Backbone as CSV, one residue per row, in Angstrom:
resi,resn,N_x,N_y,N_z,CA_x,CA_y,CA_z,C_x,C_y,C_z
1,UNK,0.853,-1.165,0.000,0.000,0.000,0.000,0.902,1.231,0.000
2,UNK,0.656,2.171,-0.928,1.505,3.354,-1.058,0.662,4.626,-1.056
3,UNK,1.331,5.733,-0.728,0.676,7.033,-0.779,0.614,7.491,-2.224
4,UNK,-0.049,8.605,-2.468,-0.117,9.180,-3.802,1.246,9.573,-4.341
5,UNK,2.209,9.785,-3.428,3.570,10.137,-3.821,4.468,8.902,-3.962
6,UNK,3.880,7.727,-3.852,4.634,6.488,-4.020,5.367,6.039,-2.771
7,UNK,5.101,6.662,-1.626,5.748,6.282,-0.378,5.002,5.098,0.241
8,UNK,5.741,4.085,0.670,5.121,2.901,1.242,4.472,3.179,2.583
9,UNK,3.232,2.738,2.737,2.526,2.895,4.012,2.668,1.610,4.810
10,UNK,2.309,0.505,4.193,2.416,-0.781,4.889,2.697,-1.868,3.875
11,UNK,3.452,-2.818,4.331,3.770,-3.988,3.534,3.869,-5.173,4.481
12,UNK,4.452,-6.223,4.022,4.568,-7.451,4.800,5.247,-7.218,6.152
13,UNK,6.324,-6.458,6.169,7.076,-6.236,7.403,6.280,-5.490,8.461
14,UNK,5.636,-4.400,8.078,4.858,-3.614,9.046,3.609,-4.373,9.478
15,UNK,3.005,-5.098,8.565,1.851,-5.926,8.920,2.264,-6.981,9.950
16,UNK,3.398,-7.630,9.711,3.881,-8.650,10.633,4.209,-8.033,11.991
17,UNK,4.768,-6.831,11.995,5.060,-6.141,13.247,3.776,-5.884,14.026
18,UNK,2.768,-5.337,13.365,1.491,-5.078,14.036,0.850,-6.373,14.540
19,UNK,0.887,-7.396,13.724,0.301,-8.686,14.106,1.027,-9.264,15.319
20,UNK,2.341,-9.127,15.360,3.127,-9.651,16.474,2.897,-8.829,17.737
21,UNK,2.728,-7.517,17.593,2.383,-6.681,18.749,1.059,-7.153,19.331
22,UNK,0.110,-7.443,18.454,-1.199,-7.928,18.906,-1.043,-9.225,19.694
23,UNK,-0.208,-10.134,19.195,-0.006,-11.428,19.842,0.775,-11.318,21.145
24,UNK,1.810,-10.477,21.163,2.715,-10.390,22.312,2.291,-9.343,23.337
25,UNK,1.495,-8.350,22.912,1.051,-7.320,23.835,2.094,-6.271,24.161
26,UNK,3.155,-6.230,23.347,4.241,-5.304,23.633,5.051,-5.045,22.369
27,UNK,5.386,-3.786,22.159,6.248,-3.422,21.029,7.640,-3.999,21.232
28,UNK,8.126,-3.948,22.469,9.454,-4.496,22.773,9.490,-5.993,22.496
29,UNK,8.489,-6.718,22.970,8.443,-8.171,22.749,8.331,-8.494,21.259
30,UNK,7.546,-7.708,20.535,7.389,-7.935,19.091,8.693,-7.673,18.358
31,UNK,9.384,-6.600,18.729,10.650,-6.295,18.049,11.679,-7.386,18.319
32,UNK,11.709,-7.913,19.538,12.627,-9.019,19.851,12.252,-10.266,19.059
33,UNK,10.955,-10.572,19.010,10.475,-11.747,18.273,10.865,-11.678,16.791
34,UNK,10.788,-10.474,16.229,11.072,-10.296,14.798,12.528,-9.937,14.527
35,UNK,13.310,-9.853,15.607,14.739,-9.550,15.492,15.000,-8.205,14.800
36,UNK,14.231,-7.186,15.197,14.472,-5.819,14.726,14.612,-4.925,15.954
37,UNK,15.286,-3.818,15.797,15.488,-2.942,16.942,14.172,-2.290,17.363
38,UNK,14.083,-2.013,18.646,12.907,-1.331,19.172,12.760,0.018,18.492
39,UNK,13.871,0.708,18.286,13.852,2.033,17.661,13.271,1.972,16.252
40,UNK,13.695,0.975,15.462,13.161,0.829,14.102,11.675,0.491,14.149
41,UNK,11.306,-0.431,15.033,9.902,-0.832,15.138,9.034,0.371,15.506
42,UNK,9.449,1.129,16.497,8.680,2.287,16.934,8.633,3.342,15.825
43,UNK,9.744,3.548,15.130,9.777,4.499,14.014,8.839,4.089,12.888
44,UNK,8.803,2.802,12.573,7.900,2.303,11.522,6.441,2.523,11.899
45,UNK,6.118,2.247,13.158,4.734,2.444,13.614,4.355,3.917,13.556
46,UNK,5.214,4.780,14.083,4.919,6.222,14.087,4.744,6.764,12.674
47,UNK,5.619,6.359,11.761,5.533,6.827,10.378,4.231,6.363,9.726
48,UNK,3.862,5.109,9.955,2.625,4.582,9.396,1.419,5.331,9.956
49,UNK,1.436,5.590,11.267,0.353,6.353,11.879,0.239,7.753,11.272
50,UNK,1.381,8.388,11.037,1.377,9.731,10.435,0.823,9.700,9.021
51,UNK,1.239,8.722,8.237,0.781,8.624,6.853,-0.713,8.315,6.771
52,UNK,-1.196,7.487,7.685,-2.611,7.117,7.683,-3.483,8.154,8.387
53,UNK,-2.883,8.861,9.322,-3.644,9.834,10.098,-4.514,9.195,11.167
54,UNK,-4.163,7.978,11.573,-4.900,7.277,12.629,-3.905,6.625,13.586
55,UNK,-4.288,6.501,14.861,-3.415,5.788,15.805,-3.568,4.275,15.632
56,UNK,-2.452,3.588,15.610,-2.474,2.135,15.485,-2.206,1.447,16.814
57,UNK,-1.483,2.146,17.716,-1.107,1.577,19.007,-1.611,2.419,20.150
58,UNK,-1.942,1.734,21.207,-2.277,2.351,22.479,-1.171,1.879,23.423
59,UNK,-0.238,2.791,23.795,0.934,2.399,24.577,0.793,2.810,26.033
60,UNK,1.320,1.952,26.901,1.451,2.252,28.315,2.942,2.177,28.632
61,UNK,3.484,3.266,29.173,4.915,3.289,29.486,5.254,2.266,30.551
62,UNK,6.509,1.823,30.501,6.983,0.822,31.450,7.029,1.334,32.874
63,UNK,7.135,0.458,33.755,7.257,0.710,35.183,7.791,-0.563,35.785
64,UNK,7.461,-0.810,37.037,7.973,-2.044,37.647,7.419,-3.294,36.963
65,UNK,6.216,-3.181,36.402,5.616,-4.318,35.700,5.864,-4.274,34.194
66,UNK,6.580,-3.260,33.722,6.852,-3.128,32.298,5.711,-2.441,31.574
67,UNK,5.957,-2.043,30.346,4.944,-1.362,29.544,4.123,-2.345,28.739
68,UNK,3.201,-1.786,28.006,2.360,-2.612,27.142,2.012,-1.814,25.895
69,UNK,1.783,-2.512,24.835,1.314,-1.912,23.585,0.180,-2.773,23.065
70,UNK,-0.942,-2.148,22.854,-2.085,-2.850,22.286,-2.517,-2.130,21.032
71,UNK,-3.023,-2.885,20.091,-3.535,-2.264,18.881,-4.830,-1.533,19.202
72,UNK,-4.976,-0.365,18.616,-6.241,0.348,18.722,-7.278,-0.387,17.877
73,UNK,-8.524,0.034,17.975,-9.581,-0.553,17.145,-9.199,-0.400,15.667
74,UNK,-8.678,0.770,15.313,-8.261,1.013,13.923,-7.076,0.132,13.549
75,UNK,-6.156,-0.066,14.503,-5.006,-0.930,14.254,-5.414,-2.366,14.016
76,UNK,-6.379,-2.848,14.808,-6.880,-4.221,14.631,-7.548,-4.366,13.265
77,UNK,-8.345,-3.377,12.903,-9.025,-3.401,11.614,-8.017,-3.361,10.478
78,UNK,-6.986,-2.546,10.625,-5.952,-2.430,9.609,-5.249,-3.768,9.382
79,UNK,-4.910,-4.462,10.471,-4.271,-5.780,10.367,-5.195,-6.759,9.655
80,UNK,-6.463,-6.744,10.025,-7.444,-7.661,9.430,-7.638,-7.387,7.937
81,UNK,-7.778,-6.123,7.571,-7.987,-5.762,6.168,-6.766,-6.140,5.336
82,UNK,-5.554,-5.858,5.868,-4.331,-6.198,5.129,-4.220,-7.710,4.955
83,UNK,-4.530,-8.452,6.015,-4.453,-9.914,5.932,-5.449,-10.462,4.919
84,UNK,-6.661,-9.919,4.897,-7.652,-10.348,3.911,-7.184,-10.048,2.493
85,UNK,-6.626,-8.858,2.286,-6.119,-8.492,0.953,-4.972,-9.411,0.548
86,UNK,-4.093,-9.704,1.495,-2.956,-10.587,1.246,-3.446,-11.976,0.831
87,UNK,-4.462,-12.484,1.522,-5.012,-13.803,1.184,-5.678,-13.800,-0.187
88,UNK,-6.379,-12.727,-0.519,-7.014,-12.628,-1.841,-5.973,-12.627,-2.949
89,UNK,-4.888,-11.906,-2.740,-3.815,-11.866,-3.747,-3.195,-13.250,-3.894
90,UNK,-2.919,-13.916,-2.770,-2.324,-15.255,-2.827,-3.238,-16.223,-3.577
91,UNK,-4.542,-16.148,-3.316,-5.491,-17.012,-4.017,-5.531,-16.700,-5.506
92,UNK,-5.515,-15.412,-5.851,-5.542,-15.018,-7.264,-4.284,-15.506,-7.988
93,UNK,-3.142,-15.421,-7.330,-1.895,-15.904,-7.928,-1.953,-17.412,-8.125
94,UNK,-2.506,-18.119,-7.153,-2.622,-19.575,-7.274,-3.541,-19.952,-8.440
95,UNK,-4.674,-19.271,-8.570,-5.602,-19.537,-9.675,-4.931,-19.239,-11.012
96,UNK,-4.227,-18.115,-11.094,-3.541,-17.748,-12.343,-2.479,-18.785,-12.697
97,UNK,-1.780,-19.293,-11.688,-0.773,-20.325,-11.934,-1.390,-21.597,-12.475
98,UNK,-2.514,-21.987,-11.919,-3.209,-23.188,-12.398,-3.713,-22.995,-13.827
99,UNK,-4.243,-21.797,-14.102,-4.715,-21.505,-15.458,-3.562,-21.545,-16.454
100,UNK,-2.429,-20.985,-16.066,-1.255,-21.000,-16.945,-0.785,-22.427,-17.177
101,UNK,-0.741,-23.206,-16.126,-0.331,-24.602,-16.251,-1.258,-25.355,-17.208
102,UNK,-2.565,-25.114,-17.085,-3.534,-25.781,-17.951,-3.348,-25.340,-19.412
103,UNK,-3.117,-24.040,-19.632,-2.882,-23.542,-20.982,-1.646,-24.186,-21.593
104,UNK,-0.588,-24.308,-20.816,0.645,-24.907,-21.322,0.445,-26.379,-21.635
105,UNK,-0.298,-27.079,-20.802,-0.562,-28.497,-21.064,-1.410,-28.682,-22.314
106,UNK,-2.385,-27.771,-22.519,-3.249,-27.867,-23.692,-2.518,-27.490,-24.980
107,UNK,-1.446,-26.697,-24.847,-0.677,-26.260,-26.018,0.253,-27.365,-26.523
108,UNK,0.440,-28.415,-25.771,1.359,-29.487,-26.176,0.791,-30.315,-27.279
């Protein structure tokens, strides 16, 4: 997904980051799970939020019990919509591959 200026808003990496935050309940835990720096993960989230104009995370700063990051309602919807689009594309590619295979077999 890109802006009108061709700048990337979200792709596989940011989607996976958001999905992992949802699963782990923490930006720090998600960044460790995905082996990316916390700084990069937080920068990616902030940039995406700015480009979309919506908050994706609801953060609680750390303390003795540590912090937490949860997806906002919009963040959850964004993950779901991206995942649905990703699945539709994968299915379309699979169908196109089968059609191509059938065409090649019929051309023999």
